[in-house]
BATORMI-109297 format. One record per residue (C-alpha): residue in one letter; x, y, z. Coordinates in nm, 2 decimals. Example, Ala and Ser with C-alpha at 12.3 -4.5 7.8 and 13.67 -1.06 7.14 Angstrom:
residues 2
PT   res        x        y        z
PT     A     1.23    -0.45     0.78
PT     S     1.37    -0.11     0.71
end
This chain:
residues 616
PT   res        x        y        z
PT     X    -0.10    -0.18     3.34
PT     X    -0.14    -0.59     3.35
PT     X     0.02    -0.66     3.01
PT     X     0.28    -0.39     3.02
PT     X     0.64    -0.45     3.08
PT     X     0.76    -0.19     3.29
PT     X     1.09     0.00     3.39
PT     X     1.21     0.27     3.63
PT     X     1.18     0.64     3.45
PT     X     1.57     0.71     3.51
PT     X     1.78     0.85     3.24
PT     X     1.71     1.19     3.06
PT     X     1.67     1.00     2.72
PT     X     1.43     0.77     2.87
PT     X     1.20     1.07     3.07
PT     X     1.24     1.28     2.72
PT     X     1.10     1.00     2.51
PT     X     0.81     0.90     2.76
PT     X     0.70     1.28     2.79
PT     X     0.68     1.31     2.39
PT     X     0.47     0.99     2.41
PT     X     0.24     1.09     2.66
PT     X     0.19     1.44     2.50
PT     X     0.12     1.29     2.17
PT     X    -0.12     1.07     2.31
PT     X    -0.32     1.35     2.50
PT     X    -0.29     1.53     2.13
PT     X    -0.42     1.20     1.94
PT     X    -0.73     1.14     2.22
PT     X    -0.81     1.49     2.13
PT     X    -0.83     1.43     1.77
PT     X    -1.02     1.08     1.83
PT     X    -1.31     1.30     2.02
PT     X    -1.32     1.53     1.75
PT     X    -1.38     1.36     1.45
PT     X    -1.63     1.12     1.63
PT     X    -1.40     0.81     1.60
PT     X    -1.49     0.69     1.99
PT     X    -1.76     0.45     2.01
PT     X    -2.06     0.60     2.12
PT     X    -2.29     0.27     2.14
PT     X    -2.40     0.04     2.23
PT     X    -2.32     0.05     2.58
PT     X    -2.09    -0.24     2.72
PT     X    -2.02    -0.35     3.13
PT     X    -1.73    -0.56     3.24
PT     X    -1.58    -0.65     3.57
PT     X    -1.26    -0.72     3.77
PT     X    -1.25    -0.98     4.02
PT     X    -0.99    -0.99     4.28
PT     X    -1.00    -1.29     4.54
PT     X    -0.79    -1.40     4.78
PT     X    -0.61    -1.77     4.85
PT     X    -0.64    -1.95     5.20
PT     X    -0.50    -2.28     5.32
PT     X    -0.70    -2.53     5.53
PT     X    -0.66    -2.30     5.85
PT     X    -0.79    -2.02     5.64
PT     X    -0.48    -1.81     5.68
PT     X    -0.33    -1.67     5.33
PT     X    -0.16    -1.91     5.09
PT     X     0.11    -1.74     4.92
PT     X     0.12    -1.98     4.62
PT     X    -0.02    -1.71     4.32
PT     X     0.18    -1.80     4.04
PT     X     0.19    -2.16     4.08
PT     X    -0.23    -2.17     4.09
PT     X    -0.19    -1.91     3.79
PT     X    -0.01    -2.16     3.58
PT     X    -0.20    -2.45     3.67
PT     X    -0.57    -2.25     3.58
PT     X    -0.38    -2.21     3.27
PT     X    -0.66    -1.90     3.15
PT     X    -0.58    -1.57     2.99
PT     X    -0.84    -1.44     3.18
PT     X    -0.64    -1.45     3.54
PT     X    -0.37    -1.23     3.64
PT     X    -0.16    -1.18     3.93
PT     X    -0.19    -0.87     4.22
PT     X     0.09    -0.78     4.44
PT     X     0.03    -1.00     4.71
PT     X     0.10    -1.37     4.67
PT     X    -0.22    -1.49     4.80
PT     X    -0.44    -1.28     4.58
PT     X    -0.53    -1.32     4.20
PT     X    -0.74    -1.12     3.99
PT     X    -0.99    -1.23     3.69
PT     X    -1.07    -1.01     3.39
PT     X    -1.45    -1.08     3.27
PT     X    -1.53    -1.03     2.90
PT     X    -1.73    -0.71     2.79
PT     X    -2.11    -0.75     2.77
PT     X    -2.35    -0.55     2.58
PT     X    -2.56    -0.39     2.82
PT     X    -2.90    -0.53     2.76
PT     X    -3.12    -0.84     2.78
PT     X    -2.99    -1.08     3.06
PT     X    -2.64    -0.94     3.05
PT     X    -2.57    -0.92     3.42
PT     X    -2.71    -1.27     3.45
PT     X    -2.45    -1.36     3.18
PT     X    -2.17    -1.18     3.31
PT     X    -2.24    -1.35     3.63
PT     X    -2.28    -1.71     3.54
PT     X    -1.91    -1.64     3.35
PT     X    -1.78    -1.49     3.67
PT     X    -1.88    -1.83     3.85
PT     X    -1.78    -2.04     3.58
PT     X    -1.42    -1.91     3.57
PT     X    -1.41    -1.90     3.96
PT     X    -1.52    -2.27     3.96
PT     X    -1.18    -2.33     3.72
PT     X    -1.00    -2.14     3.97
PT     X    -1.14    -2.33     4.27
PT     X    -1.06    -2.68     4.11
PT     X    -0.71    -2.56     4.01
PT     X    -0.64    -2.46     4.41
PT     X    -0.80    -2.79     4.55
PT     X    -0.56    -3.00     4.40
PT     X    -0.32    -2.76     4.62
PT     X    -0.53    -2.80     4.89
PT     X    -0.63    -2.45     4.89
PT     X    -0.94    -2.23     4.87
PT     X    -1.04    -1.93     4.74
PT     X    -1.25    -1.66     4.92
PT     X    -1.38    -1.33     4.85
PT     X    -1.31    -1.04     5.10
PT     X    -1.25    -0.67     5.06
PT     X    -1.00    -0.76     5.35
PT     X    -0.92    -1.12     5.44
PT     X    -1.03    -1.11     5.80
PT     X    -0.73    -1.36     5.87
PT     X    -0.49    -1.16     5.74
PT     X    -0.18    -1.08     6.02
PT     X     0.10    -0.78     5.97
PT     X     0.33    -1.07     5.87
PT     X     0.14    -1.13     5.54
PT     X     0.21    -0.78     5.43
PT     X     0.62    -0.79     5.44
PT     X     0.77    -0.76     5.13
PT     X     0.83    -1.14     5.10
PT     X     0.48    -1.19     5.06
PT     X     0.47    -1.00     4.70
PT     X     0.45    -1.16     4.42
PT     X     0.78    -1.20     4.21
PT     X     0.66    -1.03     3.92
PT     X     0.86    -0.77     3.80
PT     X     0.66    -0.47     3.76
PT     X     0.53    -0.48     4.14
PT     X     0.91    -0.50     4.21
PT     X     0.95    -0.15     4.03
PT     X     0.62     0.01     4.16
PT     X     0.77    -0.01     4.52
PT     X     1.07     0.05     4.46
PT     X     0.95     0.40     4.27
PT     X     0.70     0.44     4.51
PT     X     0.97     0.40     4.81
PT     X     1.23     0.63     4.64
PT     X     0.95     0.87     4.57
PT     X     0.89     0.90     4.98
PT     X     1.23     0.79     5.12
PT     X     1.06     0.72     5.42
PT     X     0.82     0.46     5.56
PT     X     0.45     0.46     5.55
PT     X     0.27     0.59     5.83
PT     X    -0.11     0.43     5.84
PT     X    -0.33     0.53     6.10
PT     X    -0.71     0.44     6.08
PT     X    -0.92     0.52     6.39
PT     X    -1.25     0.38     6.37
PT     X    -1.42     0.18     6.68
PT     X    -1.06     0.06     6.75
PT     X    -0.71     0.24     6.64
PT     X    -0.45     0.09     6.35
PT     X    -0.09     0.27     6.43
PT     X     0.15     0.10     6.17
PT     X     0.48     0.23     6.06
PT     X     0.53     0.00     5.74
PT     X     0.81     0.00     5.51
PT     X     0.65    -0.12     5.15
PT     X     0.34    -0.08     4.92
PT     X     0.25    -0.42     5.02
PT     X    -0.03    -0.33     5.27
PT     X    -0.26    -0.22     4.96
PT     X    -0.18    -0.62     4.86
PT     X    -0.47    -0.63     5.19
PT     X    -0.74    -0.48     4.96
PT     X    -0.97    -0.68     4.76
PT     X    -1.21    -0.53     4.52
PT     X    -1.49    -0.62     4.24
PT     X    -1.42    -0.32     4.00
PT     X    -1.69    -0.27     3.75
PT     X    -1.66    -0.09     3.44
PT     X    -1.93     0.07     3.25
PT     X    -1.85     0.21     2.86
PT     X    -2.04     0.54     2.80
PT     X    -2.09     0.76     2.51
PT     X    -1.82     1.06     2.49
PT     X    -2.14     1.28     2.45
PT     X    -2.21     1.44     2.81
PT     X    -1.88     1.21     2.95
PT     X    -1.78     1.48     3.18
PT     X    -2.16     1.54     3.34
PT     X    -2.19     1.14     3.34
PT     X    -1.84     1.13     3.54
PT     X    -1.99     1.42     3.80
PT     X    -2.29     1.16     3.82
PT     X    -2.08     0.88     3.91
PT     X    -1.88     1.12     4.20
PT     X    -2.24     1.22     4.36
PT     X    -2.37     0.89     4.39
PT     X    -2.04     0.71     4.50
PT     X    -2.15     0.76     4.91
PT     X    -2.50     0.63     4.86
PT     X    -2.37     0.33     4.63
PT     X    -2.04     0.22     4.88
PT     X    -2.25     0.25     5.24
PT     X    -2.50    -0.03     5.12
PT     X    -2.17    -0.24     4.97
PT     X    -1.91    -0.19     5.25
PT     X    -1.76    -0.54     5.32
PT     X    -1.43    -0.44     5.48
PT     X    -1.45    -0.38     5.87
PT     X    -1.15    -0.53     6.00
PT     X    -0.81    -0.53     5.93
PT     X    -0.54    -0.75     6.14
PT     X    -0.81    -0.80     6.40
PT     X    -0.90    -0.44     6.47
PT     X    -1.24    -0.28     6.39
PT     X    -1.19     0.00     6.18
PT     X    -1.42     0.18     5.93
PT     X    -1.73    -0.01     5.75
PT     X    -1.54     0.02     5.44
PT     X    -1.13    -0.02     5.58
PT     X    -0.99    -0.02     5.19
PT     X    -1.07     0.32     5.13
PT     X    -0.86     0.46     5.43
PT     X    -0.58     0.20     5.37
PT     X    -0.55     0.20     4.97
PT     X    -0.55     0.61     5.04
PT     X    -0.22     0.57     5.26
PT     X    -0.07     0.27     5.15
PT     X     0.03     0.40     4.79
PT     X     0.11     0.76     4.91
PT     X     0.42     0.89     4.72
PT     X     0.40     1.21     4.95
PT     X     0.64     1.25     5.19
PT     X     0.61     1.57     5.31
PT     X     0.40     1.89     5.20
PT     X     0.64     2.08     5.02
PT     X     0.53     1.94     4.67
PT     X     0.26     2.19     4.61
PT     X     0.12     2.04     4.26
PT     X     0.09     1.70     4.45
PT     X    -0.13     1.83     4.74
PT     X    -0.38     1.49     4.70
PT     X    -0.27     1.13     4.73
PT     X    -0.27     0.88     4.40
PT     X    -0.54     0.74     4.57
PT     X    -0.84     1.01     4.61
PT     X    -1.15     1.06     4.57
PT     X    -1.05     1.39     4.37
PT     X    -1.07     1.78     4.49
PT     X    -1.33     1.96     4.28
PT     X    -1.62     1.88     3.97
PT     X    -1.45     1.78     3.66
PT     X    -1.57     2.07     3.43
PT     X    -1.40     2.10     3.04
PT     X    -1.34     1.79     2.80
PT     X    -1.27     1.45     2.85
PT     X    -0.89     1.50     2.81
PT     X    -0.90     1.77     3.08
PT     X    -0.93     1.49     3.33
PT     X    -0.64     1.31     3.24
PT     X    -0.44     1.67     3.15
PT     X    -0.51     1.69     3.56
PT     X    -0.39     1.40     3.64
PT     X    -0.06     1.43     3.39
PT     X    -0.03     1.80     3.59
PT     X    -0.08     1.67     3.96
PT     X     0.12     1.34     3.95
PT     X     0.44     1.28     3.79
PT     X     0.51     0.97     3.62
PT     X     0.80     0.71     3.78
PT     X     0.74     0.42     3.53
PT     X     0.80     0.39     3.16
PT     X     0.76     0.11     2.90
PT     X     0.89     0.01     2.51
PT     X     0.70     0.26     2.28
PT     X     0.72     0.21     1.95
PT     X     0.42     0.37     1.73
PT     X     0.32     0.73     1.73
PT     X    -0.02     0.76     1.83
PT     X    -0.14     1.08     1.61
PT     X     0.04     0.88     1.31
PT     X    -0.16     0.58     1.35
PT     X    -0.48     0.81     1.35
PT     X    -0.36     0.98     1.01
PT     X    -0.32     0.61     0.90
PT     X    -0.69     0.56     0.98
PT     X    -0.56     0.31     1.24
PT     X    -0.69     0.26     1.62
PT     X    -0.38     0.39     1.88
PT     X    -0.40     0.21     2.21
PT     X    -0.21     0.50     2.38
PT     X     0.01     0.35     2.58
PT     X     0.20     0.60     2.75
PT     X    -0.15     0.83     2.86
PT     X    -0.25     0.45     2.97
PT     X     0.05     0.36     3.15
PT     X     0.03     0.71     3.37
PT     X    -0.34     0.64     3.44
PT     X    -0.24     0.29     3.57
PT     X    -0.05     0.47     3.85
PT     X    -0.37     0.75     3.99
PT     X    -0.58     0.57     4.16
PT     X    -0.91     0.77     4.18
PT     X    -1.21     0.59     4.32
PT     X    -1.38     0.68     3.96
PT     X    -1.15     0.60     3.75
PT     X    -1.19     0.71     3.36
PT     X    -0.99     0.48     3.12
PT     X    -0.97     0.47     2.73
PT     X    -0.94     0.13     2.56
PT     X    -0.96    -0.04     2.23
PT     X    -1.25    -0.30     2.17
PT     X    -1.31    -0.48     1.83
PT     X    -1.04    -0.20     1.70
PT     X    -1.25     0.09     1.81
PT     X    -1.17     0.34     2.04
PT     X    -1.40     0.36     2.38
PT     X    -1.43     0.53     2.71
PT     X    -1.56     0.40     3.02
PT     X    -1.56     0.46     3.41
PT     X    -1.41     0.24     3.60
PT     X    -1.56     0.20     3.94
PT     X    -1.34     0.13     4.23
PT     X    -1.42     0.15     4.56
PT     X    -1.66    -0.18     4.61
PT     X    -1.52    -0.46     4.79
PT     X    -1.50    -0.79     4.68
PT     X    -1.78    -1.05     4.82
PT     X    -1.96    -1.14     5.05
PT     X    -2.09    -1.36     4.72
PT     X    -2.11    -1.34     4.37
PT     X    -2.49    -1.27     4.39
PT     X    -2.41    -0.94     4.61
PT     X    -2.12    -0.85     4.38
PT     X    -2.37    -0.87     4.05
PT     X    -2.61    -0.67     4.28
PT     X    -2.39    -0.37     4.37
PT     X    -2.31    -0.36     3.97
PT     X    -2.61    -0.32     3.86
PT     X    -2.73    -0.10     4.12
PT     X    -2.43     0.12     4.02
PT     X    -2.53     0.11     3.63
PT     X    -2.92     0.16     3.70
PT     X    -2.84     0.48     3.91
PT     X    -2.59     0.58     3.64
PT     X    -2.80     0.54     3.36
PT     X    -3.12     0.64     3.56
PT     X    -3.01     1.00     3.60
PT     X    -3.34     1.18     3.61
PT     X    -3.33     1.54     3.42
PT     X    -3.31     1.78     3.77
PT     X    -2.98     1.60     3.79
PT     X    -2.78     1.69     3.49
PT     X    -2.51     1.99     3.55
PT     X    -2.49     1.85     3.89
PT     X    -2.15     2.05     3.94
PT     X    -2.38     2.35     3.93
PT     X    -2.62     2.25     4.19
PT     X    -2.42     2.04     4.49
PT     X    -2.12     2.18     4.66
PT     X    -1.82     1.92     4.58
PT     X    -1.71     1.86     4.92
PT     X    -2.07     1.74     5.05
PT     X    -2.06     1.46     4.78
PT     X    -1.67     1.36     4.87
PT     X    -1.80     1.41     5.29
PT     X    -2.09     1.14     5.17
PT     X    -1.79     0.94     5.02
PT     X    -1.60     0.90     5.32
PT     X    -1.89     0.91     5.58
PT     X    -2.01     0.58     5.37
PT     X    -1.66     0.40     5.39
PT     X    -1.68     0.52     5.78
PT     X    -2.02     0.38     5.89
PT     X    -2.16     0.22     5.59
PT     X    -2.57     0.20     5.59
PT     X    -2.56     0.39     5.92
PT     X    -2.46     0.73     5.74
PT     X    -2.70     1.00     5.72
PT     X    -2.64     1.16     5.37
PT     X    -2.64     1.55     5.29
PT     X    -2.85     1.50     4.96
PT     X    -3.03     1.80     4.75
PT     X    -2.99     2.00     5.01
PT     X    -3.13     1.80     5.35
PT     X    -2.99     1.52     5.54
PT     X    -3.13     1.18     5.44
PT     X    -3.07     0.80     5.57
PT     X    -2.93     0.54     5.38
PT     X    -3.25     0.37     5.40
PT     X    -3.47     0.64     5.30
PT     X    -3.25     0.75     5.02
PT     X    -3.20     0.38     4.85
PT     X    -3.59     0.27     4.91
PT     X    -3.73     0.59     4.80
PT     X    -3.50     0.72     4.53
PT     X    -3.19     0.56     4.42
PT     X    -3.34     0.19     4.37
PT     X    -3.69     0.32     4.14
PT     X    -3.41     0.52     3.95
PT     X    -3.18     0.24     3.94
PT     X    -3.50     0.03     3.75
PT     X    -3.57     0.29     3.52
PT     X    -3.25     0.32     3.43
PT     X    -3.20    -0.07     3.32
PT     X    -3.54    -0.07     3.14
PT     X    -3.46     0.22     2.95
PT     X    -3.15     0.04     2.82
PT     X    -3.31    -0.28     2.76
PT     X    -3.19    -0.49     3.05
PT     X    -3.46    -0.79     3.11
PT     X    -3.70    -0.73     3.40
PT     X    -3.67    -1.05     3.54
PT     X    -3.28    -0.98     3.60
PT     X    -3.32    -0.65     3.74
PT     X    -3.58    -0.75     4.00
PT     X    -3.36    -1.08     4.07
PT     X    -3.03    -0.90     4.16
PT     X    -3.22    -0.54     4.29
PT     X    -3.38    -0.72     4.53
PT     X    -3.04    -0.84     4.67
PT     X    -2.98    -0.47     4.77
PT     X    -3.35    -0.42     4.92
PT     X    -3.31    -0.71     5.10
PT     X    -2.98    -0.59     5.23
PT     X    -3.13    -0.23     5.34
PT     X    -3.39    -0.42     5.51
PT     X    -3.17    -0.62     5.73
PT     X    -2.76    -0.61     5.69
PT     X    -2.48    -0.59     5.44
PT     X    -2.13    -0.76     5.45
PT     X    -1.94    -0.51     5.72
PT     X    -2.24    -0.52     5.96
PT     X    -2.25    -0.93     5.97
PT     X    -1.89    -0.92     6.03
PT     X    -1.88    -0.70     6.32
PT     X    -2.16    -0.88     6.48
PT     X    -2.03    -1.24     6.45
PT     X    -1.65    -1.08     6.55
PT     X    -1.79    -0.91     6.85
PT     X    -1.99    -1.24     6.93
PT     X    -1.71    -1.47     6.88
PT     X    -1.47    -1.24     7.07
PT     X    -1.64    -1.33     7.38
PT     X    -1.54    -1.72     7.38
PT     X    -1.21    -1.70     7.13
PT     X    -0.91    -1.49     7.11
PT     X    -0.88    -1.25     6.85
PT     X    -0.68    -1.48     6.61
PT     X    -0.91    -1.76     6.57
PT     X    -1.22    -1.54     6.58
PT     X    -1.08    -1.42     6.26
PT     X    -1.02    -1.76     6.15
PT     X    -1.35    -1.88     6.25
PT     X    -1.50    -1.56     6.04
PT     X    -1.31    -1.66     5.71
PT     X    -1.42    -1.98     5.76
PT     X    -1.79    -1.92     5.78
PT     X    -1.76    -1.70     5.51
PT     X    -1.61    -1.96     5.30
PT     X    -1.88    -2.16     5.38
PT     X    -2.19    -1.94     5.32
PT     X    -2.03    -1.84     4.96
PT     X    -1.95    -2.19     4.88
PT     X    -2.38    -2.21     4.93
PT     X    -2.43    -1.87     4.72
PT     X    -2.64    -1.70     4.96
PT     X    -2.64    -1.31     4.97
PT     X    -2.51    -1.17     5.24
PT     X    -2.88    -1.03     5.38
PT     X    -2.96    -1.41     5.47
PT     X    -2.65    -1.51     5.64
PT     X    -2.74    -1.55     6.01
PT     X    -2.52    -1.56     6.35
PT     X    -2.19    -1.77     6.38
PT     X    -2.27    -2.06     6.61
PT     X    -1.96    -2.19     6.73
PT     X    -1.96    -2.41     7.07
PT     X    -1.70    -2.34     7.32
PT     X    -1.50    -2.65     7.13
PT     X    -1.23    -2.50     6.93
PT     X    -1.29    -2.49     6.58
PT     X    -0.93    -2.54     6.45
PT     X    -0.82    -2.77     6.80
PT     X    -0.61    -3.00     6.60
PT     X    -0.35    -2.75     6.47
PT     X    -0.33    -2.52     6.77
PT     X    -0.07    -2.26     6.76
PT     X     0.07    -2.04     7.04
PT     X    -0.08    -1.71     6.86
PT     X    -0.43    -1.89     6.91
PT     X    -0.42    -1.88     7.29
PT     X    -0.14    -1.59     7.38
PT     X    -0.29    -1.27     7.55
PT     X    -0.21    -0.97     7.34
PT     X    -0.36    -0.69     7.58
PT     X    -0.09    -0.74     7.83
PT     X     0.04    -0.50     8.10
PT     X     0.43    -0.42     8.08
PT     X     0.67    -0.19     8.30
PT     X     1.01    -0.04     8.23
PT     X     1.32    -0.13     8.43
PT     X     1.36     0.19     8.61
PT     X     0.95     0.19     8.76
PT     X     0.94     0.15     9.14
PT     X     0.85    -0.21     9.28
PT     X     0.62    -0.03     9.47
PT     X     0.43     0.06     9.21
PT     X     0.48    -0.27     9.00
PT     X     0.35    -0.47     9.29
PT     X     0.02    -0.29     9.36
PT     X    -0.07    -0.29     8.96
PT     X    -0.03    -0.68     8.96
PT     X    -0.23    -0.70     9.27
PT     X    -0.51    -0.46     9.15
PT     X    -0.55    -0.65     8.84
PT     X    -0.48    -0.99     8.94
PT     X    -0.15    -1.03     8.71
PT     X     0.08    -1.32     8.80
PT     X     0.37    -1.22     8.52
PT     X     0.46    -0.89     8.41
PT     X     0.72    -0.80     8.13
PT     X     1.00    -0.53     8.15
PT     X     1.03    -0.36     7.82
PT     X     1.23    -0.06     7.66
PT     X     1.10     0.20     7.47
PT     X     1.16    -0.01     7.14
PT     X     0.89    -0.29     7.32
PT     X     1.22    -0.51     7.34
PT     X     1.20    -0.76     7.65
PT     X     1.46    -0.70     7.92
PT     X     1.31    -0.93     8.17
PT     X     1.03    -1.07     8.37
PT     X     0.88    -1.02     8.73
PT     X     0.68    -1.30     8.82
PT     X     0.43    -1.32     9.13
PT     X     0.67    -1.56     9.32
PT     X     0.98    -1.39     9.27
PT     X     0.78    -1.06     9.47
PT     X     0.64    -1.27     9.78
PT     X     0.95    -1.22     9.99
PT     X     0.91    -0.81     9.89
PT     X     0.54    -0.81    10.03
PT     X     0.68    -0.78    10.37
PT     X     1.00    -0.63    10.37
PT     X     0.94    -0.27    10.39
PT     X     1.34    -0.14    10.30
PT     X     1.28    -0.26     9.93
PT     X     0.99    -0.11     9.90
PT     X     1.23     0.21     9.70
PT     X     1.38    -0.01     9.50
PT     X     1.33    -0.05     9.10
PT     X     1.21    -0.28     8.92
PT     X     1.55    -0.41     8.78
PT     X     1.66    -0.54     9.09
PT     X     1.37    -0.79     9.09
PT     X     1.33    -0.89     8.76
PT     X     1.46    -1.21     8.63
PT     X     1.66    -1.16     8.30
PT     X     1.73    -1.54     8.23
PT     X     1.41    -1.55     8.01
PT     X     1.25    -1.86     7.82
PT     X     1.04    -1.68     7.52
PT     X     0.86    -1.83     7.20
PT     X     0.72    -1.77     6.89
PT     X     0.38    -1.69     6.80
PT     X     0.36    -1.97     6.52
PT     X     0.50    -2.22     6.75
PT     X     0.27    -2.50     6.79
PT     X     0.10    -2.56     7.18
PT     X     0.26    -2.89     7.23
PT     X     0.63    -2.72     7.24
PT     X     0.52    -2.43     7.44
PT     X     0.34    -2.69     7.69
PT     X     0.67    -2.87     7.73
PT     X     0.89    -2.59     7.73
PT     X     0.69    -2.46     8.06
PT     X     0.70    -2.84     8.22
PT     X     1.05    -2.90     8.12
PT     X     1.16    -2.57     8.28
PT     X     0.90    -2.53     8.61
PT     X     0.76    -2.19     8.45
PT     X     0.43    -2.02     8.44
PT     X     0.43    -1.79     8.13
PT     X     0.61    -1.75     7.83
PT     X     0.67    -1.41     7.66
PT     X     0.59    -1.39     7.29
PT     X     0.87    -1.25     7.09
PT     X     0.86    -1.12     6.74
PT     X     1.20    -0.97     6.57
PT     X     1.33    -0.92     6.97
PT     X     1.01    -0.76     7.05
PT     X     0.72    -0.83     7.28
PT     X     0.40    -0.91     7.11
PT     X     0.22    -1.14     7.38
PT     X     0.24    -1.37     7.68
PT     X     0.13    -1.72     7.69
PT     X     0.07    -1.82     8.07
PT     X    -0.03    -2.18     8.23
PT     X    -0.41    -2.02     8.21
PT     X    -0.40    -1.96     7.87
PT     X    -0.36    -2.37     7.84
end
C-alpha cells in the first residue's frame, strides 16, 4: 500500500469502479496461474525492517519525516507512528551467501539511517515494542503526517463508530479505551518474505501456518507495554485489537478481526485465498486505476493488480499471501508478519533463516497437513507461543512436546536440510542457526527483558526502569551481540538519568484513593494500616476533588463525635497539582514555597499519580 495514493471509498461511482477492478484482478490472477505466467524459480527472499527513533533520554522522538528527508534513500519509508520508520531490503535469490548478503545490506542501510539521525541527536533502536513508550506517545498527535494514515484511521473509526477497547491480560493487566488506530504504531516488526512456486503453493501456505507457533515462540521480543508485563509477544494481542473494525457482532460475515491467524486450513486454489478475504472484509479505500489487468495480459504485459493489492493491504493475517511483480515477472510470496524487530540484526537474520529453512525442509510426511492435523491445534499453538514464548508446550503430531525439544530434535535439523537442498552455504547456515540453538539453550529477547525489568523495579520506579532497559538494549544492539549472550543489567542506585529527572521518574502510581462519601473512620484506619500520609479524594471519573493529609486528621483522632462524618467534611479542596513531565526542580520549589508534603500528578484533570517528599 506504501506507494499508492489512497482515498476513502465514499461515492457510488468510486465503489462501482473499485469493485470492477477488484473482480477483474481476481480474473487476471487466475489467468496468470493457468497460463504459467507466475515465476516458479529460482526462489527469492526479502525483508522489511521497522525501527524506532529515540532521544538521549531513550524516549520516542517523533521526527520521522525530517529524518526520512535527510536519509534520502528509496529503501526507506514512513510508518503510522511518527517515531518509527521502515526500511525495505532488496530481493535476494535464495542460495549461497544470500542471508549474510541481506544482513550486510541491512547493516549498511541502518548505518545510513543512524548517521542521519545522529546529526539530530536521535538514536535508532530495534524493539518489537519500545519499552519506554508511554500512553502519551499513541495519540493522534504522534501519527505521521501522511494522508494515507489519516485516511486509514478515519476509515476504521468510521467503520467501528466507537473507541477501541484494549484488554490484554498477562502477569499484569492492561485495560484501555482508545480513540484511534495509533496503538498499532506501538508494534515494530521484522517482516520476512519467501517467494514460492505456484505449484503446491496452498499446501506450503498451510505448512507456514502449522509451524508459526514454534517459530514465534523462540523469537518473542515484546513482553512489555506501557510498563506492564503482558504476553511474551504482546504485539500479537495488541495488533489484533488495535485495527479491529468490528464494533459489534451483528455483521455475521465479519466474525474475525482484520488481523488474524485465520479460521481454517486453506483448500482450493491460490485465488481462493484472496477471494476469502474479499468475501469477509469490505473495502474502505480506493486509488486511481488506469489500466485493465485482463487486457494487459492479452497484450503480453504483466499487471500489477492494484485493486487486489490495495484490498490485501488492509487485511492483516499473520501469514499473508502477496502478489508482486519483479523484473516484469509476476510472483507469489508468503509474508511472515508475526516476527518482532530486534533484539539484534544477527538475531533477526537467524529468525529469518530458521523460518525459511523449516519452510523449505518440510518432510514428505507433512504434505497435505490440512488432512492430518486439526487447524484449532495449530491456532492454539500460535497463541500459546505469543503468550508464553519458549515456555510453551506445543501440540505437535498428536502429542505435547516442549519448545526446547521440538526445535532441537526436529525443526533445526529440518531447517539445515531445507537450506542445503536450496544451495545455501553451510558456513552461513551454521552461523545463523547456531544463534537459534544458543537461544533455546539460554534465553530469547522477551525472557531477557522480563528478568531485567523485574530486577530494575526493585530499585527504580517503573518509568525509569523502562528507560534503563531501552538504553541497555540500544548499547547491546550497537555492539552487535545476539540476545542469548546478553547478561544482567547492572545499574547502581545512582540514577541513570540524574541530570534530567522529571516527576514521572519518582511519582507513585500505585496509590490508594477514596471517594468524598467514604467515612472518615474508614479512611483514617486505611492511612494507619498502610502508613499513608496523603490520601487523594477522587470521583468515578478519576477527577481529583480534594486531598486529605495526616496533619488534617490528627485532630479527628481524639474527637469521637466526628467519626461518622464523610470525607468531604475533612478534605482540602485548595490543591496544588503538577504535570508528570515537569522537572523535579519545579516540584521541589512548589512544595517548599507552599509548605506542602505532597503533589497530586494530574493529566487532563484526572489523577494519575502522587509525589511526596519521601519520593524526592
